[in-house]
mmCIF file as Biopython writes it, N, C-alpha, C and O atoms, coordinates in Angstrom:
data_model
#
loop_
_atom_site.group_PDB
_atom_site.id
_atom_site.type_symbol
_atom_site.label_atom_id
_atom_site.label_alt_id
_atom_site.label_comp_id
_atom_site.label_asym_id
_atom_site.label_entity_id
_atom_site.label_seq_id
_atom_site.pdbx_PDB_ins_code
_atom_site.Cartn_x
_atom_site.Cartn_y
_atom_site.Cartn_z
_atom_site.occupancy
_atom_site.B_iso_or_equiv
_atom_site.auth_seq_id
_atom_site.auth_asym_id
_atom_site.pdbx_PDB_model_num
ATOM 1   N N  . MET A ? 1  ? -8.357  24.614  14.600  1.0 0.0 1  A 1 
ATOM 2   C CA . MET A ? 1  ? -7.811  23.279  14.498  1.0 0.0 1  A 1 
ATOM 3   C C  . MET A ? 1  ? -8.549  22.500  13.411  1.0 0.0 1  A 1 
ATOM 4   O O  . MET A ? 1  ? -9.779  22.505  13.370  1.0 0.0 1  A 1 
ATOM 5   N N  . ALA A ? 2  ? -7.814  21.840  12.544  1.0 0.0 2  A 1 
ATOM 6   C CA . ALA A ? 2  ? -8.412  21.104  11.429  1.0 0.0 2  A 1 
ATOM 7   C C  . ALA A ? 2  ? -9.034  19.797  11.900  1.0 0.0 2  A 1 
ATOM 8   O O  . ALA A ? 2  ? -8.554  19.153  12.834  1.0 0.0 2  A 1 
ATOM 9   N N  . ARG A ? 3  ? -10.112 19.430  11.227  1.0 0.0 3  A 1 
ATOM 10  C CA . ARG A ? 3  ? -10.763 18.155  11.555  1.0 0.0 3  A 1 
ATOM 11  C C  . ARG A ? 3  ? -10.002 16.994  10.942  1.0 0.0 3  A 1 
ATOM 12  O O  . ARG A ? 3  ? -9.457  17.105  9.843   1.0 0.0 3  A 1 
ATOM 13  N N  . GLN A ? 4  ? -9.971  15.895  11.649  1.0 0.0 4  A 1 
ATOM 14  C CA . GLN A ? 4  ? -9.335  14.678  11.163  1.0 0.0 4  A 1 
ATOM 15  C C  . GLN A ? 4  ? -10.206 14.032  10.097  1.0 0.0 4  A 1 
ATOM 16  O O  . GLN A ? 4  ? -11.432 14.084  10.186  1.0 0.0 4  A 1 
ATOM 17  N N  . ARG A ? 5  ? -9.595  13.431  9.103   1.0 0.0 5  A 1 
ATOM 18  C CA . ARG A ? 5  ? -10.334 12.661  8.105   1.0 0.0 5  A 1 
ATOM 19  C C  . ARG A ? 5  ? -10.578 11.268  8.665   1.0 0.0 5  A 1 
ATOM 20  O O  . ARG A ? 5  ? -9.745  10.720  9.387   1.0 0.0 5  A 1 
ATOM 21  N N  . SER A ? 6  ? -11.714 10.713  8.326   1.0 0.0 6  A 1 
ATOM 22  C CA . SER A ? 6  ? -11.937 9.336   8.760   1.0 0.0 6  A 1 
ATOM 23  C C  . SER A ? 6  ? -11.157 8.405   7.844   1.0 0.0 6  A 1 
ATOM 24  O O  . SER A ? 6  ? -10.859 8.755   6.701   1.0 0.0 6  A 1 
ATOM 25  N N  . LYS A ? 7  ? -10.829 7.231   8.340   1.0 0.0 7  A 1 
ATOM 26  C CA . LYS A ? 7  ? -9.995  6.301   7.578   1.0 0.0 7  A 1 
ATOM 27  C C  . LYS A ? 7  ? -10.664 5.855   6.281   1.0 0.0 7  A 1 
ATOM 28  O O  . LYS A ? 7  ? -9.980  5.538   5.308   1.0 0.0 7  A 1 
ATOM 29  N N  . SER A ? 8  ? -11.984 5.829   6.262   1.0 0.0 8  A 1 
ATOM 30  C CA . SER A ? 8  ? -12.693 5.420   5.045   1.0 0.0 8  A 1 
ATOM 31  C C  . SER A ? 8  ? -12.606 6.466   3.939   1.0 0.0 8  A 1 
ATOM 32  O O  . SER A ? 8  ? -12.871 6.153   2.779   1.0 0.0 8  A 1 
ATOM 33  N N  . ASP A ? 9  ? -12.240 7.702   4.274   1.0 0.0 9  A 1 
ATOM 34  C CA . ASP A ? 9  ? -12.102 8.761   3.275   1.0 0.0 9  A 1 
ATOM 35  C C  . ASP A ? 9  ? -10.732 8.770   2.605   1.0 0.0 9  A 1 
ATOM 36  O O  . ASP A ? 9  ? -10.539 9.467   1.609   1.0 0.0 9  A 1 
ATOM 37  N N  . LEU A ? 10 ? -9.773  8.001   3.139   1.0 0.0 10 A 1 
ATOM 38  C CA . LEU A ? 10 ? -8.422  7.985   2.584   1.0 0.0 10 A 1 
ATOM 39  C C  . LEU A ? 10 ? -8.365  7.103   1.343   1.0 0.0 10 A 1 
ATOM 40  O O  . LEU A ? 10 ? -9.105  6.124   1.248   1.0 0.0 10 A 1 
ATOM 41  N N  . PRO A ? 11 ? -7.491  7.439   0.385   1.0 0.0 11 A 1 
ATOM 42  C CA . PRO A ? 11 ? -7.353  6.594   -0.800  1.0 0.0 11 A 1 
ATOM 43  C C  . PRO A ? 11 ? -6.739  5.242   -0.434  1.0 0.0 11 A 1 
ATOM 44  O O  . PRO A ? 11 ? -5.969  5.139   0.520   1.0 0.0 11 A 1 
ATOM 45  N N  . THR A ? 12 ? -7.084  4.218   -1.195  1.0 0.0 12 A 1 
ATOM 46  C CA . THR A ? 12 ? -6.554  2.882   -0.942  1.0 0.0 12 A 1 
ATOM 47  C C  . THR A ? 12 ? -5.979  2.286   -2.216  1.0 0.0 12 A 1 
ATOM 48  O O  . THR A ? 12 ? -6.283  2.737   -3.320  1.0 0.0 12 A 1 
ATOM 49  N N  . LYS A ? 13 ? -5.156  1.279   -2.050  1.0 0.0 13 A 1 
ATOM 50  C CA . LYS A ? 13 ? -4.586  0.498   -3.148  1.0 0.0 13 A 1 
ATOM 51  C C  . LYS A ? 13 ? -4.615  -0.967  -2.733  1.0 0.0 13 A 1 
ATOM 52  O O  . LYS A ? 13 ? -4.820  -1.286  -1.561  1.0 0.0 13 A 1 
ATOM 53  N N  . ILE A ? 14 ? -4.409  -1.861  -3.706  1.0 0.0 14 A 1 
ATOM 54  C CA . ILE A ? 14 ? -4.325  -3.287  -3.444  1.0 0.0 14 A 1 
ATOM 55  C C  . ILE A ? 14 ? -2.870  -3.720  -3.592  1.0 0.0 14 A 1 
ATOM 56  O O  . ILE A ? 14 ? -2.235  -3.434  -4.607  1.0 0.0 14 A 1 
ATOM 57  N N  . CYS A ? 15 ? -2.351  -4.396  -2.600  1.0 0.0 15 A 1 
ATOM 58  C CA . CYS A ? 15 ? -0.978  -4.885  -2.638  1.0 0.0 15 A 1 
ATOM 59  C C  . CYS A ? 15 ? -0.899  -6.064  -3.604  1.0 0.0 15 A 1 
ATOM 60  O O  . CYS A ? 15 ? -1.687  -7.002  -3.484  1.0 0.0 15 A 1 
ATOM 61  N N  . PRO A ? 16 ? 0.038   -6.040  -4.565  1.0 0.0 16 A 1 
ATOM 62  C CA . PRO A ? 16 ? 0.140   -7.141  -5.534  1.0 0.0 16 A 1 
ATOM 63  C C  . PRO A ? 16 ? 0.676   -8.443  -4.941  1.0 0.0 16 A 1 
ATOM 64  O O  . PRO A ? 16 ? 0.520   -9.496  -5.559  1.0 0.0 16 A 1 
ATOM 65  N N  . VAL A ? 17 ? 1.299   -8.402  -3.770  1.0 0.0 17 A 1 
ATOM 66  C CA . VAL A ? 17 ? 1.861   -9.600  -3.158  1.0 0.0 17 A 1 
ATOM 67  C C  . VAL A ? 17 ? 0.815   -10.326 -2.315  1.0 0.0 17 A 1 
ATOM 68  O O  . VAL A ? 17 ? 0.533   -11.502 -2.544  1.0 0.0 17 A 1 
ATOM 69  N N  . CYS A ? 18 ? 0.241   -9.620  -1.340  1.0 0.0 18 A 1 
ATOM 70  C CA . CYS A ? 18 ? -0.721  -10.264 -0.439  1.0 0.0 18 A 1 
ATOM 71  C C  . CYS A ? 18 ? -2.167  -10.048 -0.881  1.0 0.0 18 A 1 
ATOM 72  O O  . CYS A ? 18 ? -3.086  -10.654 -0.330  1.0 0.0 18 A 1 
ATOM 73  N N  . GLU A ? 19 ? -2.366  -9.184  -1.877  1.0 0.0 19 A 1 
ATOM 74  C CA . GLU A ? 19 ? -3.676  -8.881  -2.445  1.0 0.0 19 A 1 
ATOM 75  C C  . GLU A ? 19 ? -4.685  -8.350  -1.418  1.0 0.0 19 A 1 
ATOM 76  O O  . GLU A ? 19 ? -5.885  -8.611  -1.512  1.0 0.0 19 A 1 
ATOM 77  N N  . ARG A ? 20 ? -4.175  -7.610  -0.448  1.0 0.0 20 A 1 
ATOM 78  C CA . ARG A ? 20 ? -5.031  -6.960  0.554   1.0 0.0 20 A 1 
ATOM 79  C C  . ARG A ? 20 ? -5.020  -5.456  0.303   1.0 0.0 20 A 1 
ATOM 80  O O  . ARG A ? 20 ? -4.028  -4.910  -0.180  1.0 0.0 20 A 1 
ATOM 81  N N  . PRO A ? 21 ? -6.119  -4.791  0.629   1.0 0.0 21 A 1 
ATOM 82  C CA . PRO A ? 21 ? -6.141  -3.332  0.480   1.0 0.0 21 A 1 
ATOM 83  C C  . PRO A ? 21 ? -5.335  -2.652  1.593   1.0 0.0 21 A 1 
ATOM 84  O O  . PRO A ? 21 ? -5.297  -3.123  2.730   1.0 0.0 21 A 1 
ATOM 85  N N  . PHE A ? 22 ? -4.695  -1.540  1.239   1.0 0.0 22 A 1 
ATOM 86  C CA . PHE A ? 22 ? -4.016  -0.738  2.253   1.0 0.0 22 A 1 
ATOM 87  C C  . PHE A ? 22 ? -4.302  0.728   1.990   1.0 0.0 22 A 1 
ATOM 88  O O  . PHE A ? 22 ? -4.493  1.138   0.845   1.0 0.0 22 A 1 
ATOM 89  N N  . ALA A ? 23 ? -4.329  1.508   3.049   1.0 0.0 23 A 1 
ATOM 90  C CA . ALA A ? 23 ? -4.731  2.914   2.974   1.0 0.0 23 A 1 
ATOM 91  C C  . ALA A ? 23 ? -3.516  3.836   2.962   1.0 0.0 23 A 1 
ATOM 92  O O  . ALA A ? 23 ? -2.418  3.461   3.374   1.0 0.0 23 A 1 
ATOM 93  N N  . TRP A ? 24 ? -3.745  5.038   2.482   1.0 0.0 24 A 1 
ATOM 94  C CA . TRP A ? 24 ? -2.757  6.107   2.450   1.0 0.0 24 A 1 
ATOM 95  C C  . TRP A ? 24 ? -2.229  6.373   3.854   1.0 0.0 24 A 1 
ATOM 96  O O  . TRP A ? 24 ? -2.980  6.315   4.828   1.0 0.0 24 A 1 
ATOM 97  N N  . ARG A ? 25 ? -0.942  6.664   3.953   1.0 0.0 25 A 1 
ATOM 98  C CA . ARG A ? 25 ? -0.317  7.034   5.223   1.0 0.0 25 A 1 
ATOM 99  C C  . ARG A ? 25 ? 0.388   8.372   5.041   1.0 0.0 25 A 1 
ATOM 100 O O  . ARG A ? 25 ? 0.826   8.717   3.943   1.0 0.0 25 A 1 
ATOM 101 N N  . LYS A ? 26 ? 0.487   9.113   6.130   1.0 0.0 26 A 1 
ATOM 102 C CA . LYS A ? 26 ? 1.103   10.434  6.061   1.0 0.0 26 A 1 
ATOM 103 C C  . LYS A ? 26 ? 2.540   10.361  5.539   1.0 0.0 26 A 1 
ATOM 104 O O  . LYS A ? 26 ? 2.977   11.257  4.817   1.0 0.0 26 A 1 
ATOM 105 N N  . LYS A ? 27 ? 3.279   9.306   5.894   1.0 0.0 27 A 1 
ATOM 106 C CA . LYS A ? 27 ? 4.665   9.199   5.430   1.0 0.0 27 A 1 
ATOM 107 C C  . LYS A ? 27 ? 4.753   8.988   3.924   1.0 0.0 27 A 1 
ATOM 108 O O  . LYS A ? 27 ? 5.816   9.180   3.335   1.0 0.0 27 A 1 
ATOM 109 N N  . TRP A ? 28 ? 3.636   8.593   3.288   1.0 0.0 28 A 1 
ATOM 110 C CA . TRP A ? 28 ? 3.590   8.395   1.840   1.0 0.0 28 A 1 
ATOM 111 C C  . TRP A ? 28 ? 3.011   9.608   1.116   1.0 0.0 28 A 1 
ATOM 112 O O  . TRP A ? 28 ? 2.711   9.516   -0.074  1.0 0.0 28 A 1 
ATOM 113 N N  . ALA A ? 29 ? 2.846   10.723  1.788   1.0 0.0 29 A 1 
ATOM 114 C CA . ALA A ? 29 ? 2.201   11.902  1.202   1.0 0.0 29 A 1 
ATOM 115 C C  . ALA A ? 29 ? 2.914   12.380  -0.065  1.0 0.0 29 A 1 
ATOM 116 O O  . ALA A ? 29 ? 2.253   12.772  -1.027  1.0 0.0 29 A 1 
ATOM 117 N N  . ASP A ? 30 ? 4.237   12.354  -0.084  1.0 0.0 30 A 1 
ATOM 118 C CA . ASP A ? 30 ? 4.996   12.849  -1.233  1.0 0.0 30 A 1 
ATOM 119 C C  . ASP A ? 30 ? 5.202   11.812  -2.324  1.0 0.0 30 A 1 
ATOM 120 O O  . ASP A ? 30 ? 5.569   12.168  -3.444  1.0 0.0 30 A 1 
ATOM 121 N N  . CYS A ? 31 ? 4.975   10.537  -2.024  1.0 0.0 31 A 1 
ATOM 122 C CA . CYS A ? 31 ? 5.292   9.497   -3.004  1.0 0.0 31 A 1 
ATOM 123 C C  . CYS A ? 31 ? 4.165   8.470   -3.172  1.0 0.0 31 A 1 
ATOM 124 O O  . CYS A ? 31 ? 4.433   7.325   -3.534  1.0 0.0 31 A 1 
ATOM 125 N N  . TRP A ? 32 ? 2.925   8.854   -2.918  1.0 0.0 32 A 1 
ATOM 126 C CA . TRP A ? 32 ? 1.795   7.914   -2.973  1.0 0.0 32 A 1 
ATOM 127 C C  . TRP A ? 32 ? 1.669   7.238   -4.340  1.0 0.0 32 A 1 
ATOM 128 O O  . TRP A ? 32 ? 1.300   6.065   -4.413  1.0 0.0 32 A 1 
ATOM 129 N N  . ASP A ? 33 ? 1.968   7.953   -5.412  1.0 0.0 33 A 1 
ATOM 130 C CA . ASP A ? 33 ? 1.870   7.366   -6.755  1.0 0.0 33 A 1 
ATOM 131 C C  . ASP A ? 33 ? 2.891   6.249   -6.966  1.0 0.0 33 A 1 
ATOM 132 O O  . ASP A ? 33 ? 2.668   5.351   -7.778  1.0 0.0 33 A 1 
ATOM 133 N N  . ASP A ? 34 ? 3.995   6.301   -6.250  1.0 0.0 34 A 1 
ATOM 134 C CA . ASP A ? 34 ? 5.055   5.305   -6.399  1.0 0.0 34 A 1 
ATOM 135 C C  . ASP A ? 34 ? 4.898   4.111   -5.459  1.0 0.0 34 A 1 
ATOM 136 O O  . ASP A ? 34 ? 5.553   3.087   -5.655  1.0 0.0 34 A 1 
ATOM 137 N N  . VAL A ? 35 ? 4.049   4.221   -4.451  1.0 0.0 35 A 1 
ATOM 138 C CA . VAL A ? 35 ? 3.878   3.141   -3.470  1.0 0.0 35 A 1 
ATOM 139 C C  . VAL A ? 35 ? 3.134   1.981   -4.122  1.0 0.0 35 A 1 
ATOM 140 O O  . VAL A ? 35 ? 2.070   2.171   -4.711  1.0 0.0 35 A 1 
ATOM 141 N N  . LYS A ? 36 ? 3.701   0.771   -4.014  1.0 0.0 36 A 1 
ATOM 142 C CA . LYS A ? 36 ? 3.090   -0.411  -4.604  1.0 0.0 36 A 1 
ATOM 143 C C  . LYS A ? 36 ? 2.750   -1.479  -3.572  1.0 0.0 36 A 1 
ATOM 144 O O  . LYS A ? 36 ? 1.807   -2.247  -3.758  1.0 0.0 36 A 1 
ATOM 145 N N  . TYR A ? 37 ? 3.517   -1.529  -2.486  1.0 0.0 37 A 1 
ATOM 146 C CA . TYR A ? 37 ? 3.387   -2.606  -1.512  1.0 0.0 37 A 1 
ATOM 147 C C  . TYR A ? 37 ? 2.915   -2.067  -0.170  1.0 0.0 37 A 1 
ATOM 148 O O  . TYR A ? 37 ? 3.229   -0.936  0.201   1.0 0.0 37 A 1 
ATOM 149 N N  . CYS A ? 38 ? 2.161   -2.884  0.551   1.0 0.0 38 A 1 
ATOM 150 C CA . CYS A ? 38 ? 1.582   -2.441  1.818   1.0 0.0 38 A 1 
ATOM 151 C C  . CYS A ? 38 ? 2.594   -2.405  2.948   1.0 0.0 38 A 1 
ATOM 152 O O  . CYS A ? 38 ? 2.401   -1.685  3.928   1.0 0.0 38 A 1 
ATOM 153 N N  . SER A ? 39 ? 3.675   -3.174  2.826   1.0 0.0 39 A 1 
ATOM 154 C CA . SER A ? 39 ? 4.647   -3.248  3.907   1.0 0.0 39 A 1 
ATOM 155 C C  . SER A ? 39 ? 6.030   -3.583  3.364   1.0 0.0 39 A 1 
ATOM 156 O O  . SER A ? 39 ? 6.191   -3.948  2.199   1.0 0.0 39 A 1 
ATOM 157 N N  . GLU A ? 40 ? 7.004   -3.453  4.221   1.0 0.0 40 A 1 
ATOM 158 C CA . GLU A ? 40 ? 8.376   -3.822  3.869   1.0 0.0 40 A 1 
ATOM 159 C C  . GLU A ? 40 ? 8.460   -5.323  3.603   1.0 0.0 40 A 1 
ATOM 160 O O  . GLU A ? 40 ? 9.201   -5.757  2.720   1.0 0.0 40 A 1 
ATOM 161 N N  . ARG A ? 41 ? 7.714   -6.107  4.352   1.0 0.0 41 A 1 
ATOM 162 C CA . ARG A ? 41 ? 7.706   -7.550  4.155   1.0 0.0 41 A 1 
ATOM 163 C C  . ARG A ? 41 ? 7.219   -7.920  2.747   1.0 0.0 41 A 1 
ATOM 164 O O  . ARG A ? 41 ? 7.821   -8.768  2.087   1.0 0.0 41 A 1 
ATOM 165 N N  . CYS A ? 42 ? 6.150   -7.298  2.294   1.0 0.0 42 A 1 
ATOM 166 C CA . CYS A ? 42 ? 5.641   -7.565  0.944   1.0 0.0 42 A 1 
ATOM 167 C C  . CYS A ? 42 ? 6.605   -7.065  -0.116  1.0 0.0 42 A 1 
ATOM 168 O O  . CYS A ? 42 ? 6.747   -7.690  -1.167  1.0 0.0 42 A 1 
ATOM 169 N N  . ARG A ? 43 ? 7.265   -5.957  0.141   1.0 0.0 43 A 1 
ATOM 170 C CA . ARG A ? 43 ? 8.244   -5.439  -0.819  1.0 0.0 43 A 1 
ATOM 171 C C  . ARG A ? 43 ? 9.387   -6.435  -0.989  1.0 0.0 43 A 1 
ATOM 172 O O  . ARG A ? 43 ? 9.856   -6.654  -2.106  1.0 0.0 43 A 1 
ATOM 173 N N  . ARG A ? 44 ? 9.840   -7.043  0.116   1.0 0.0 44 A 1 
ATOM 174 C CA . ARG A ? 44 ? 10.913  -8.036  0.034   1.0 0.0 44 A 1 
ATOM 175 C C  . ARG A ? 44 ? 10.462  -9.328  -0.628  1.0 0.0 44 A 1 
ATOM 176 O O  . ARG A ? 44 ? 11.268  -10.012 -1.259  1.0 0.0 44 A 1 
ATOM 177 N N  . ARG A ? 45 ? 9.186   -9.674  -0.495  1.0 0.0 45 A 1 
ATOM 178 C CA . ARG A ? 45 ? 8.667   -10.930 -1.039  1.0 0.0 45 A 1 
ATOM 179 C C  . ARG A ? 45 ? 8.138   -10.780 -2.464  1.0 0.0 45 A 1 
ATOM 180 O O  . ARG A ? 45 ? 7.572   -11.732 -3.003  1.0 0.0 45 A 1 
ATOM 181 N N  . ARG A ? 46 ? 8.304   -9.627  -3.082  1.0 0.0 46 A 1 
ATOM 182 C CA . ARG A ? 46 ? 7.729   -9.385  -4.411  1.0 0.0 46 A 1 
ATOM 183 C C  . ARG A ? 46 ? 8.235   -10.348 -5.459  1.0 0.0 46 A 1 
ATOM 184 O O  . ARG A ? 46 ? 7.464   -10.732 -6.339  1.0 0.0 46 A 1 
ATOM 185 N N  . THR A ? 47 ? 9.497   -10.762 -5.415  1.0 0.0 47 A 1 
ATOM 186 C CA . THR A ? 47 ? 10.023  -11.684 -6.420  1.0 0.0 47 A 1 
ATOM 187 C C  . THR A ? 47 ? 9.448   -13.084 -6.238  1.0 0.0 47 A 1 
ATOM 188 O O  . THR A ? 47 ? 9.229   -13.791 -7.221  1.0 0.0 47 A 1 
ATOM 189 N N  . GLN A ? 48 ? 9.207   -13.486 -5.017  1.0 0.0 48 A 1 
ATOM 190 C CA . GLN A ? 48 ? 8.610   -14.794 -4.753  1.0 0.0 48 A 1 
ATOM 191 C C  . GLN A ? 48 ? 7.185   -14.830 -5.257  1.0 0.0 48 A 1 
ATOM 192 O O  . GLN A ? 48 ? 6.753   -15.842 -5.808  1.0 0.0 48 A 1 
ATOM 193 N N  . ALA A ? 49 ? 6.453   -13.760 -5.085  1.0 0.0 49 A 1 
ATOM 194 C CA . ALA A ? 49 ? 5.049   -13.715 -5.518  1.0 0.0 49 A 1 
ATOM 195 C C  . ALA A ? 49 ? 4.954   -13.757 -7.038  1.0 0.0 49 A 1 
ATOM 196 O O  . ALA A ? 49 ? 4.054   -14.400 -7.579  1.0 0.0 49 A 1 
ATOM 197 N N  . SER A ? 50 ? 5.853   -13.092 -7.727  1.0 0.0 50 A 1 
ATOM 198 C CA . SER A ? 50 ? 5.796   -13.096 -9.198  1.0 0.0 50 A 1 
ATOM 199 C C  . SER A ? 50 ? 6.167   -14.458 -9.763  1.0 0.0 50 A 1 
ATOM 200 O O  . SER A ? 50 ? 5.711   -14.804 -10.853 1.0 0.0 50 A 1 
ATOM 201 N N  . SER A ? 51 ? 6.971   -15.238 -9.069  1.0 0.0 51 A 1 
ATOM 202 C CA . SER A ? 51 ? 7.341   -16.568 -9.560  1.0 0.0 51 A 1 
ATOM 203 C C  . SER A ? 51 ? 6.187   -17.561 -9.399  1.0 0.0 51 A 1 
ATOM 204 O O  . SER A ? 51 ? 6.115   -18.540 -10.142 1.0 0.0 51 A 1 
ATOM 205 N N  . TYR A ? 52 ? 5.281   -17.324 -8.439  1.0 0.0 52 A 1 
ATOM 206 C CA . TYR A ? 52 ? 4.118   -18.198 -8.243  1.0 0.0 52 A 1 
ATOM 207 C C  . TYR A ? 52 ? 3.057   -18.013 -9.311  1.0 0.0 52 A 1 
ATOM 208 O O  . TYR A ? 52 ? 2.255   -18.918 -9.544  1.0 0.0 52 A 1 
ATOM 209 N N  . GLU A ? 53 ? 3.035   -16.844 -9.976  1.0 0.0 53 A 1 
ATOM 210 C CA . GLU A ? 53 ? 2.002   -16.542 -10.955 1.0 0.0 53 A 1 
ATOM 211 C C  . GLU A ? 53 ? 2.173   -17.341 -12.249 1.0 0.0 53 A 1 
ATOM 212 O O  . GLU A ? 53 ? 1.211   -17.485 -13.004 1.0 0.0 53 A 1 
ATOM 213 N N  . ASP A ? 54 ? 3.369   -17.863 -12.525 1.0 0.0 54 A 1 
ATOM 214 C CA . ASP A ? 54 ? 3.621   -18.593 -13.775 1.0 0.0 54 A 1 
ATOM 215 C C  . ASP A ? 54 ? 2.953   -19.942 -13.839 1.0 0.0 54 A 1 
ATOM 216 O O  . ASP A ? 54 ? 3.088   -20.651 -14.836 1.0 0.0 54 A 1 
#
């Protein structure tokens, strides 16, 4: 039986909307390079966040 990785060993990214770090998830195993947002909520709010930066 394989040993579990600790959460601190997983790769992380920073969400551009909420600016919080989020960790790799098994469901993102095939598309981790394409993942930009930590949640569906942040993905939907991406246009609002970019308008605040101006």
